[in-house]
N, C-alpha and C positions, 0 to 999 in steps of 0.2 A: 826501236820502240823500247821504252823503259817500263811503263806501267800501263796495263790495259784497263783503262777506267770504264770502258763499256761493260766489262764483266762485273765491276763492283762500283756503283755510283758513289758510295761513301766508304772508301777503303779505310782499314785501320791505319793509325799512325805507324810508320815504319818500325820503330822500336818495339811497339806492342805486338805487331804482327810477327816479328822475328821471335820475340819471347814466347808467344802462343805456340807457334809451329815447333820451336825447339822443345818446349815443355811436353807437347803431345808426343813427339818422337822419343823423347827421353823416358817416357813412361815404359817403353819396351825394355830399355837397358836397366831401369830401376827395378822392374818386376823380376828380372833375371839375377842381377848381381847383388841386390840387397839380401837375397835369400841365402847366399853362399855360406856366411858364418853360422847359419842356423841349421844346416843340413843334418849334422850329427845329432843334435838335440831333437830335431823334428822326427828323425828316424826312430830314436828311442821312444819318444812319446807315442808314436803311431804304431809301434811294434813291428818294424820291418824285419824280415827274416834274415837278411844279410846287410852289412854296413853299406855295401856298394849299391843296394837297392834305393837308397836315398837320392842317388844321382838322377833317378827318373823324375824327380821334382823339377830339375832343370830341363831335361830332354823333352818332357811332354809339352812345355810351352812352345818349343821350336816346332814340334809336330803340329800343334794347332795353328801356328802362324803359317806353316807351309800350305795347309789346306785353305786357310782364310784368304791368302793373297790371290788365289785363282778366282775368288768370288767378288771381292770388294772392288777391284780395279774395273772390270767390265760393268759392274752394278753402278758405280759412280759415273761412268760415261753415259749410261742410259737414263738414270733417274736423278742425277745431280750429286754433288759431293756431300752435302749435309745429311741427307737421309742415310747414306751408306755409313757415314761416321757414327750416327746415332745408333744404328744397328750393331756396329762393332762394339761401342761402349756398353750396349745392353748385354752382349755376351760376356764382356769383361766383368761387368757387375755381377752376373750370375756366377761366373767362375770364382771371383774373389770371395763371395759370400760362402760358397761351398768350401773353399780352402780355409777360410777363417774359422768356421764352426765345426768342421768334421773331426771325428776321432778315428776314422778309418783311412788307411793309406790308399786304398783303391779309389775312394771318393776324392781324396786329395789330388790324385793324378787326373781324375776327370775334371776337377776344378781348374787345374793348371792347363789342361788342354783347352777348356773354354776361355780361360784368360788369354792364351796365345791366339786362339781363333778370333777373339774380339780385338786384340791388339794389332792384328794384321791390318785393320782398317786405318787407324792413325798412321801406321808405318808406311802404307802405300799411298793413301789419299792425300796426306798433307803435302807430299811431293807434287802431286797433280795440282793442288791448289796453288802452290808456288808457281808452277808453269802457267796456270790460268791467268794469274795476276801480273806476273813480271816476265821480262824477257831480256836477252842480251846481258849487258854488264850488271844491270840491276838484279837480275835473277842470280847471277854468279855471286853478287855481294850478299844477297839473302842467304844463299846456301852456305857460303863460307862462315857466316855468323852462326847459322843453325848447327853446322857440323862441329864448330868449335865447342858449342855447349854439349852436343851429343857425345863427343869424345871425352869430355870432362866427367860425365855422369858415371861411367864404369870405374873411374878413379876414386870417386867418393861414395858410391852406393854401398860397397861392403862395409865401409866405416859407419855409414848411417844404420845399416842393418845390425852391425855389432853393438852400436850404442843402444838401439831399441831392444835388442835381445838381452843385453846385460840388465837393463832396467825393468823390462816389462814382459819378456818372453817372446817366443817366435810368432805367436798369433798376432801380436801387436805389429809386427812387420807387415803382415797382410792388411791389417787395419790402416796402416800408414799408406801403403800402396793404393788401397781402395780410396782413401781420402784424397790423395794426390790426383787419382784418376777422375774423381767427381769434380774437383776444382777445375781441372782442364776441360772437362766436358761442359760444365756450366759457363765457363769463360768462352768457349767456342760457341755455345748456343746463343749467348747474349751479345757477343761482340763481332763475330765473324760473319759477314754476309755470304750468301751463296755465290760461288765464284764461277759456276758454269750455267749460263742462262739457257732457257729451253731451246733456243734456235741453234745452239752449238752442241746439243746432246745427240747421241746416235740412237737409231731405232733398234729395238731388241730383235735379235735374229740368232737362233742356234747355229744356223748354217754359216753365218759370217764369223761368229766367235770360234766355232769348230774349225773353220778354214784357216783362221789366223793362228790358232794353236798348232794346227798341222804344219803350217808354213814355218813356224819357229822351230818345231822339232825336226823338220825336214831340212833345215839349213845347217850344213855340216860345221860352219864356222861358229854360228850362234850356239848350236848344241855342244860343240867341243869345248868352248870356253865356259858354258854353263856347267858341264861335268867337271872341268878343272876347278871352277869356283866351289863346287860341292866337295871335291877332294880336300882343298885347303880348309874349307869350313869344317870338314870332318875332324881334322886335327884340333881345331880350335874348340869344337864341341867336346872332344875328349878332354881337353885341358880344363874347360869350365866344369865338367862333371867331376873330375878328380882333384882339382887344385886344393879344395878345402881339406880333403883327407891327407894329401901329400904334405902340404906346407903347415897347416894348422896343427895336425896331429903328429905325423911322422917326424917333421922337423921342429915340432914343439914351438911354433910361433905364437900359438894362443891368440890373444887379442891383438897381437901385432900383425896378424894375417892381412887385415884390410890395407895396412900401409905397404906391405910387400906386394899385394895385388895391384895397388895403385901405381907402384914403381914400374911393374911390368906393363901395365896399361899405358903408361906414359910413353913407352917405346912405340906403341902403335900410333899414338897421336903425333909423335915427332916424325915418324916415317910418313904419315899421311900429309903432314905439312910440307916436308921435303919433296915428296912425290908430286904434289900439286904444282910446284915450281918446275920440277924436272921434266914432266911430260910435255910442257909447253915448248921445250927445246928439242927433245929427242923422241917424242912420241911415247906410246904406252907399251909396245911390244918388247923393246929392249930392256927397260927397267923390270918388266915382269919376268923375262927370261933370266936376268941377272939375279933377281930376288929368289926365284925358285932354285937356281943353281947354288946360291949361298945358303939357302935353307937346307938343302940336301947335304951340302958339305959339312955344315955345322952339326947337323943331326947325326951324320955318320961318325964324325969325330967324337961327339958326346956318347954315342952308342958304344964305340970302342972303349972309351974311358970307363963306362959302366961295367962292361964285361971284364975289364982288367982289375977292378977294385973288389975287395972282399965285402965291402959294405957300401952304404949310400955315400955319394961324394959330398964334400963340404958344400954348405949352402951357397957360399960365394961362387964356386965353380958352376953350380947349377943355375944360379942367377945370371951369370955371364952368358950361358947358353941361351936361356930364355929371352934375355934382352936382345941378342942377335936374332933369334927366331922371330920375335915379335916385331922387330924392325922390318924383317922380310915380309911378315904377314901384313903389316901396315901398308906396304907398297902394293901387295897383291890385292887386298881388299879394295884399294882405290882404283885399280886398273881392270880387274877381271870382269866385273859387271859391265863396265864401259865397253870392253872388247866384245863381250857377248851381245851387247845391244847395238854395236856398230852397224851390222847389216839389217837392222830392224826399225830404222827410223820411220818408215811408212806405217808401221803398226806398233808404235812405241808403247801404247797403253797396255795392250794384251801381251806384247813382247816382254815388258818389265814384269808383269804378273807371272808369266810362264817361267822366265829365267829365275826369278826369285823363288818360286814354288818348287820347281824341279831341282834346283841346286840345293835347296834346304832338305827336300825329301831324300835326295841322294846322299846327303851328308849324315843323316841321322843314324842309319844302321851301323856304319863304320864308326861314327863318333861315339855312339852308345857302347859299341864293342870295346873301343879303346878305353873308355872310362871304366867300364865294368871289369876290365882286365887288371885294374889296380891291385897290386899285391904288397903294398907297403914300401915300394921302391919307385924311382922315376922310370924304370926300364920300359914298362908298357907304354907310357906316354911318349917317351923319346922314340921308341920303335914305331909308334903310330905316326909321329911327325916325319920320320924317315921314309916310311912306306908312302904316305900321302904326297910328300915332296917329290919322290922318285916317279910315282905314277903320274902326277900332274905335269912334271917336266917332260916325260915321254909323250904324253898326250898333246902338250903344247907344240912339241916339235912336229908331230903328225898333223896338227891343225895348220901350222904355218906352212908346211909342205903342201897341204891341200889348197890353202889360200893362194900360194904362189903358182901352183899348177893350174888353178882355176882362173 
């Protein structure tokens, strides 16, 4: 089956549907990455106590998303996809307005939390809508186009943010993100039919939802790969938190920072493309194990280099390390969620919500610690990647041993 026409009597044209879903998912990346060039100026204007405190503007949106994912997935299965999406956009609107107009850093963080809590809805539910309407190769085709756009957004979002910052100030970035969100919300409202008819919805039951959550957390393979995902994401959160300070300020890239950020983001996109072809031949476990091993080896090598030098290494050397690291991360992002979901096919909706929420909640304390350890050198960031890669590889070996033994 290619398209489930019973779910949507008048489906959107294919190209418009892909564009809509990609735009809604891209709002997440835009809300995070477009803010990076503005963190230093935002911190000064809002009177942060320490420069590293500005990193919380990034971290709080992840915290909101972690909690939101647990709510919107089950909600959309019970009451339909569109009401849950509208609720998420409502929280996103409130958070955006708080962040846009506040002059207090604490209120800014509350606004970013609400933005993340709201953005969890399009992040989770748009994938469910694709599953509602398409299956088989048609679904794979939709997701390939969607992910192509999604990977491109982190490459251009910092440049968009830098351009707005230079001409209008950091508040205008929030205004742009809010406008983009409203456009996608009204586009979805006016054009996308409800994809989950009443006869396919599930009855509300605390016992059923709680039982499904307990089943996910009690599955050693699913829980193991969820924790591995959290470890890898911890390193990435640490990078997002400190990249602007490290490259724009310490390496004095200035307005060239978005170009550098895009270069490194392209490594993740390239690895995701290669991995998509590779897993069809040799599966997911082997590339994942190789990527973790390569990430650990590269991080140890870079860590040794940092300890041997009296000052920061040349930017070219650091760029080479991060290109290798993000090639590995691109493979890992593509496989770890799938490995965590592999034993959860019979409870895929709740399973995806739990895996996404738990992995993100686990990643934030360590990711925030890595970012806030920034001391003007790449050392805390590379050490964070080293620790996360080592712990993830050890945990993966234990999970594989448990899987083979069970």
